[in-house]
C-alpha positions, 0 to 999 in steps of 0.5 A: 629626543636627540641626545647631546652626545649624538648631535655633537657627533653629528655636527663634527661629521657635518663640519669635516665634510662641508665647508660651509658648515666648518666656519672659520674667522675670516682673518684666519681664512684671509691669512691662510690665502695669503700664505699660499700666495706668498710661499715661493720655495725652490720647487716652484722656481724649478716649475717656472724656470722649466715651462719658461723653457718650453714656452721659449722653445715652442712659441719663440724658436718653433713658431719664429722658425715657421714664420721665417721658413713658411708654412711648409715646415709644418705637416699640413699637405694636401688634402689635409690643410687643417692639422694640429693647429686647428685641433689645438685651437678647438681644444682650448676653446673647449676647456676655456668653457670650464669657468663659465659653466662652473661659475656662472650656470652654478651661481644662477641655479645657487648651487652652494658647492661652487663658492671656493671653486669658482676663481680657479675655473674662471682663471682657467677660461682667460688663460685658455682662451688666451692660448686659443687666441694664438692659433688662428695667428700661427695657422694664418702663416703670414702672421704680420698680415693679421691686421686685415682680419680687423674691419676698419676703413682703409685706403684701398677700400678693402674689407674682410671677408665675413664669410671666412671662418677666420672672422667668425673665430676672431669675433667669438674669441674677443667677445668671449675673452673681454666678457670672461675677463670682466666676469672674473675681475669683478669678484676679485675687487674684494679680494684685492682689497683684502690683499691690499690691507695685508701686504707691503711693498709691490704687492700693496702697490698693485693690489691697490690700484686693482682693488679700486678704492673698495672699502666694503660698504653697503652700497659697493656690496649691493652694486658689485653683486648686482654686476656679477649677476647681470654678468652671470646671465649674459656670459652663459649665451655668449659661452654657447655661441662661442663653440657653436661658431667654432662648430660652425667652422666645420659644419658649414663646409661640404667635407665629408664627416664635418657637414652636420647640423648636430655638431653645434650642440656636440661640440658645446657638451663636448667643450663643457666635458673637457673644461669640467674635467680640467677644473677638477684637474687643477683643483687637485693639483692646487689642493696638493701643492698650495695646502688648500685642503681647509677650502677644497673638500671631498665634497667638491671633488664629489660634485665635480665627478657628478658633472664629469659623469653626467656630461660624459653621458650627454657627449656620448649621446651626441657622438653615437647620434652622429655616428649612427646617422653617418652609418644609416646614411650609407654614402660611400665617403661616409662608410669609409670615414667609419672604417678609418675609425674603427679599422683604419690607421687611426683605429688606435686613437679612436679606441683610446677616445672611447676608453677614456671618454665612455668606458672609465667615467661609466665604470667608476665615476658612479662610486662615491669613493672614487669620485671623492678620492683626488688620485683617482679623480685626477688619472680619470680627469687627465684621461678624459681631456687626452680622449677630447683632444684625440676627438677633436684630432680625428675630426680635424685631421683624420676626417680630412684625409678621405674625401670624395675623390679617392685619388685625393685621399692622403695621410697627415703626420704632425711635424717637429715643428708643430709638436713644439708649438703645441708643447709651447701652447700647453706650457704657456697655459700652465706658466700663466697659471703658476704665476697667477697662483702667486698673484691672484687669490685663487680662493674667493674668501668673502664667497665662502664666508657669505656662504658660512653665514647663510648655512646653519645646522637645525635639528628636525626630529631626531636628526641634525639637518643643514638649512640655508638662508637667503642673504640680500 
């Protein structure tokens, strides 16, 4: 039989490693989250001030300068009519897939490690989509004509051109933004009620409105869980359709390097790859800056590291499938594009992309010690997103420098205006997240508590093993 001392040792090991097996009183967990939300120090305000300054310079100063002087201040020239702006748009749409994948898909498959990390990833989706939605306006040039894309009856009987990628992007962004925001808000209602009951002043007034009168009755929990389940199943096809539409912006054209039927799944896999990596990066930073060590443990980073590795394999498959098809086709302009990447002006970027997206994850993430090391995982996932940004830049701006008419070849260099706007958009995402971290409970305590209730340790022969009960 299992000795008492051995059983205690095994139990302690499980408690230390697994959040679901290390329960604490709900009051204590709620207080931990409220303390993290209300703790505002000098370093926090320096961060907010710095990010606000970058947002002002990038999105107000540089974008305002472009609106006043026209698109000529950007580096976009013939034959490169899509540059950094569209690269940023595709990149942020990819980042937005993190919330849906980590939360909705893992919820559908009942992956228990998802419980403390869903909220942080869902916030990434909403804020990334907000930033992505700016770029069709920025690239539009005449931003004040935006309303022309809205299909409404007007006195001139003019309707938008539904063949335009602008229309596809607008419909995709608005659909996904509305769906993901509702999906973010529903699980927040119990946490808003918790904050309402434990705060005073302006916070209490705001949370009272957002909690919608939540009292935690059995019928309220029943309807809430039904709504979350419905949205989880509904938002998944929306996620796949959104980035497929973005891929069709490229695939439907006859531009060399873009006209490919594989771009749909290729872009979706790449989006999830970059999104999951961004989730890991954000969780590591939150764990360090908000003292969330109890909720975010090695098991969570281990699971996310495995997902990053799996999607590195998947992305590599689609990347080389597309690359091999272009090479085997033997078309002259196709060979030129391959030469451009391997030995041309963008070759250094191409090799950095291969190192950060393939070589580094494959050589490191198979090792559990590396996956569970926050510092190592932070470096790896940051590298993945740098590599994925480079990949989008090569597809968007790099491929346009070569076409079927050699006399029309050119080069592209981003202008200072494009760079400042790009920095401003990144700062906008970070600023929104930093502000939200002090206003929204980033850990869904009720989900964590629910998981802890359903998890127990039971003795099987000479070992203690975790078991999970279904909660209705």
